[in-house]
Rosetta silent file (secondary structure, phi, psi, omega in degrees, C-alpha in Angstrom):
SEQUENCE: MEVITLHDHANSLLNRREIKIVLKNAAGRINRSEASDLLAKQLNIDKKKVIPIVMTCHRGKTDIDATFYVYKSEDELNQLPRFRLLRSMPKAERKKLMDDEKAQKLKARQSSVAEKKTGTARSRR
SCORE:     score description
SCORE:     0.000 S_00000001
   1 L     0.000  133.680 -177.189    7.016   16.835  -16.930 S_00000001
   2 E   -98.396  135.117  179.299    6.521   19.528  -14.357 S_00000001
   3 E  -113.456  122.410  178.537    6.505   18.763  -10.625 S_00000001
   4 E  -115.476  122.290  179.928    4.738   21.186   -8.289 S_00000001
   5 E   -86.132  121.148  179.157    5.182   20.665   -4.552 S_00000001
   6 E   -90.751  -41.339 -173.299    1.999   21.372   -2.616 S_00000001
   7 E  -149.997  129.401  176.969    3.029   20.291    0.864 S_00000001
   8 E  -129.492  107.639 -173.583    6.338   19.215    2.392 S_00000001
   9 E  -121.909  131.126  175.876    5.998   18.137    6.012 S_00000001
  10 E   -90.329  113.771  179.014    8.672   16.668    8.276 S_00000001
  11 E   -94.270   98.501 -175.458    7.083   13.983   10.443 S_00000001
  12 L   -73.691  -24.320  179.325    9.487   13.745   13.380 S_00000001
  13 L   -67.422  -41.591 -178.648    7.489   11.025   15.112 S_00000001
  14 L  -102.742    5.653  177.511    7.945    8.561   12.232 S_00000001
  15 L    54.624   55.610  178.021   11.291    9.979   11.004 S_00000001
  16 E  -154.709  162.936  171.938   10.171   10.784    7.463 S_00000001
  17 E  -103.247  135.045  177.511    9.166   13.599    5.156 S_00000001
  18 E  -109.698  116.048 -172.990    5.665   13.506    3.736 S_00000001
  19 E  -118.290  127.601  174.470    5.516   15.257    0.384 S_00000001
  20 E  -110.053  127.394 -176.729    2.379   15.992   -1.639 S_00000001
  21 E  -131.929  166.489  171.245    2.982   16.949   -5.254 S_00000001
  22 E  -122.422  127.145  175.658    1.151   17.520   -8.519 S_00000001
  23 E   -99.654  110.206 -176.775    2.590   16.047  -11.709 S_00000001
  24 E   -73.398  134.198  175.673    1.397   18.237  -14.568 S_00000001
  25 L    53.008   42.322 -176.338    0.214   16.484  -17.757 S_00000001
  26 L  -115.337   -1.536 -175.926    1.360   13.072  -16.518 S_00000001
  27 L   -61.716  122.819  179.463   -1.889   11.088  -16.428 S_00000001
  28 L    80.215   -0.238 -176.465   -1.351    7.764  -18.180 S_00000001
  29 L  -114.148   -7.883 -174.571    2.271    8.563  -19.015 S_00000001
  30 L  -139.411  145.629  176.273    4.107    7.776  -15.790 S_00000001
  31 L  -110.731 -179.380 -174.446    4.154    4.901  -13.311 S_00000001
  32 H   -60.939  -45.272 -176.757    5.059    4.779   -9.622 S_00000001
  33 H   -67.070  -38.415  178.037    8.744    3.973  -10.062 S_00000001
  34 H   -67.384  -37.549  178.298    9.254    6.714  -12.662 S_00000001
  35 H   -66.315  -40.556  178.824    7.474    9.244  -10.430 S_00000001
  36 H   -68.738  -34.233  174.941    9.663    8.338   -7.444 S_00000001
  37 H   -63.531  -42.271 -179.759   12.764    8.635   -9.661 S_00000001
  38 H   -62.802  -43.886  178.871   11.598   12.076  -10.792 S_00000001
  39 H   -68.169  -38.638  179.643   11.055   13.248   -7.213 S_00000001
  40 H   -63.417  -39.967  177.403   14.389   11.779   -6.074 S_00000001
  41 H   -65.035  -39.416 -179.369   16.201   13.713   -8.811 S_00000001
  42 H   -66.664  -37.891 -178.763   14.421   16.905   -7.825 S_00000001
  43 H   -90.102   -5.975 -178.496   15.332   16.459   -4.137 S_00000001
  44 L    58.501   50.746  177.798   18.852   15.101   -4.872 S_00000001
  45 L  -132.184  171.409  179.475   18.410   11.948   -2.791 S_00000001
  46 L   -71.432  136.721 -175.629   18.613    8.199   -3.362 S_00000001
  47 H   -70.947  -18.351  178.510   15.530    6.790   -5.108 S_00000001
  48 H   -70.863  -19.685 -178.847   15.375    3.791   -2.736 S_00000001
  49 H   -90.148   -5.758 -179.895   14.421    6.140    0.085 S_00000001
  50 E  -102.204  119.581 -177.580   11.417    7.577   -1.796 S_00000001
  51 E  -116.303  121.053  175.911    8.242    5.493   -1.430 S_00000001
  52 E   -75.880  132.828 -178.617    5.103    6.339   -3.432 S_00000001
  53 E  -105.866  -56.267 -178.423    1.986    6.099   -1.283 S_00000001
  54 E  -134.860  133.796  172.142   -0.905    7.488   -3.336 S_00000001
  55 E  -134.364  114.838 -178.417   -1.117    8.540   -6.972 S_00000001
  56 E  -129.580  147.220  170.563   -4.530    9.633   -8.218 S_00000001
  57 E  -127.304  153.578 -176.257   -5.853   11.406  -11.279 S_00000001
  58 L  -107.304  149.771 -177.387   -9.300   12.813  -11.730 S_00000001
  59 L   -61.780  130.526  179.035  -11.598   12.298  -14.677 S_00000001
  60 L    87.957   -0.749 -179.775  -11.178   14.971  -17.315 S_00000001
  61 L  -122.376  153.698 -178.644   -7.837   16.202  -15.974 S_00000001
  62 L  -105.565    7.214 -179.311   -4.288   15.350  -17.002 S_00000001
  63 L   -96.180  151.567  176.573   -2.668   16.053  -13.633 S_00000001
  64 E  -116.115  127.042  172.135   -1.709   13.471  -11.029 S_00000001
  65 E   -92.464  127.410 -175.085   -1.958   14.192   -7.304 S_00000001
  66 E  -136.058  149.558  174.977    0.643   12.139   -5.477 S_00000001
  67 E  -123.746  132.319 -179.439    1.881   11.559   -1.949 S_00000001
  68 E  -128.486  148.049  170.892    5.387   10.270   -1.227 S_00000001
  69 E  -109.122  132.479  178.985    7.254    9.355    1.937 S_00000001
  70 E  -118.212  121.019 -178.221   10.967   10.153    2.019 S_00000001
  71 E  -103.074  155.814 -179.467   13.084    8.392    4.640 S_00000001
  72 L   -77.790  -33.980  179.403   16.555    9.330    5.862 S_00000001
  73 L  -138.846  162.256 -178.883   17.900    5.775    5.757 S_00000001
  74 H   -74.307  -19.941  178.253   16.878    2.452    4.254 S_00000001
  75 H   -67.705  -29.685 -178.661   16.657    0.857    7.718 S_00000001
  76 H   -76.050   -9.839  179.372   13.645    3.032    8.557 S_00000001
  77 H   -69.018  -16.737 -177.725   11.700    1.566    5.618 S_00000001
  78 H   -68.174  -14.504  179.144   10.877   -1.498    7.729 S_00000001
  79 H   -78.075  -12.833  177.258    8.109    0.394    9.528 S_00000001
  80 L   -81.634  154.213  172.973    6.040    0.384    6.325 S_00000001
  81 L   -62.725  151.443 -173.933    3.795   -2.538    5.400 S_00000001
  82 H   -61.581  -35.400 -177.091    5.519   -5.041    3.139 S_00000001
  83 H   -65.732  -28.315  177.540    3.208   -4.462    0.177 S_00000001
  84 H   -65.154  -40.251  179.838    4.281   -0.813   -0.051 S_00000001
  85 H   -71.372  -40.503  179.751    7.896   -1.857   -0.547 S_00000001
  86 H   -66.092  -36.847 -177.165    7.003   -4.602   -3.029 S_00000001
  87 H   -67.951  -26.229 -179.139    4.791   -2.275   -5.025 S_00000001
  88 L   -88.528   -5.341  177.843    7.618    0.179   -5.567 S_00000001
  89 L   -81.787  154.978  170.905    9.992   -2.520   -6.925 S_00000001
  90 L   -65.595  152.859 -174.006   10.316   -3.306  -10.629 S_00000001
  91 H   -59.096  -42.617 -177.666    8.241   -6.330  -11.703 S_00000001
  92 H   -63.686  -43.830 -179.686   11.213   -8.583  -12.512 S_00000001
  93 H   -66.706  -40.497  178.971   12.882   -7.932   -9.161 S_00000001
  94 H   -64.243  -42.383 -179.781    9.590   -8.411   -7.277 S_00000001
  95 H   -64.509  -41.847  179.211    8.892  -11.723   -9.071 S_00000001
  96 H   -62.691  -43.214  179.462   12.400  -13.013   -8.286 S_00000001
  97 H   -63.438  -44.120 -179.938   11.996  -12.117   -4.597 S_00000001
  98 H   -65.405  -41.064  178.732    8.579  -13.807   -4.378 S_00000001
  99 H   -64.240  -40.200  177.942    9.853  -16.963   -6.117 S_00000001
 100 H   -62.870  -42.345  179.636   12.813  -17.183   -3.732 S_00000001
 101 H   -66.072  -39.205  177.770   10.509  -16.876   -0.716 S_00000001
 102 H   -63.858  -39.765  178.950    8.167  -19.553   -2.068 S_00000001
 103 H   -64.802  -40.222  178.672   11.126  -21.891   -2.607 S_00000001
 104 H   -65.307  -40.842  178.051   12.316  -21.354    0.973 S_00000001
 105 H   -64.506  -40.062  179.635    8.834  -22.074    2.364 S_00000001
 106 H   -64.771  -42.597  177.837    8.582  -25.226    0.271 S_00000001
 107 H   -61.941  -43.091 -179.657   12.001  -26.453    1.502 S_00000001
 108 H   -64.324  -41.190  179.811   11.012  -25.772    5.113 S_00000001
 109 H   -66.213  -42.511  179.999    7.715  -27.613    4.690 S_00000001
 110 H   -65.552  -39.394  179.697    9.409  -30.611    3.027 S_00000001
 111 H   -69.166  -35.800  178.657   12.042  -30.834    5.750 S_00000001
 112 H   -69.812  -35.672  177.367    9.412  -30.663    8.498 S_00000001
 113 H   -67.445  -42.676  178.346    7.380  -33.434    6.826 S_00000001
 114 H   -64.133  -37.172  179.447   10.487  -35.594    6.475 S_00000001
 115 H   -67.412  -39.245  178.813   11.360  -34.939   10.110 S_00000001
 116 H   -66.437  -38.144 -179.752    7.886  -35.963   11.254 S_00000001
 117 H   -63.696  -44.300 -177.217    8.060  -39.201    9.279 S_00000001
 118 H   -80.881  -29.419 -174.282   11.329  -40.289   10.829 S_00000001
 119 H   -86.645  -22.936 -174.370   10.723  -38.905   14.317 S_00000001
 120 L  -117.880   34.656  179.123    7.234  -40.201   15.068 S_00000001
 121 L   -72.488  128.050 -179.475    7.355  -43.778   13.786 S_00000001
 122 L  -101.017  150.487  175.013    5.130  -45.990   15.940 S_00000001
 123 L   -86.666  143.971 -179.501    5.583  -49.648   16.552 S_00000001
 124 L   -85.085  150.205 -179.384    2.724  -51.903   15.533 S_00000001
 125 L   -89.890    0.000    0.000    1.040  -54.116   18.092 S_00000001
C-alpha cells in the first residue's frame, strides 16, 4: 500500500502535527488501527501517539483520504475527546475497558444505596 503525504502541518498551539495523506488502493482493505500503524512506521514513531481523525473514500475510487494527529507524548492525548481514543483501540481492549468502568459505576451506586439505607433510618411515631 502506498502512502502519499499531502499536507504536514505543525500545530504549535495544540502541540501536535496534523497530517493529511492519501492511501492508494486501500478502500475496503484497511481499518483505522492498521492505517495508524502504517503511518507510524513511515514516520518512525510510536503508534500510540498517532490518532486517526478522518478516513474517507469516494464512490468509484479506491483511494482513501485520511487525516491523522501525531502527538509528542501520550500525556497530550487527554485534550482529545474520549471517543477518539476509544475508537482507535482494538475492539477487545475497548470492551474490557468499558466493562471495567461499568463495574466501577455499579459498585459506587450499590455502596451509595447501602449508605443511604443505614444513614437515613427514621424512627416511627
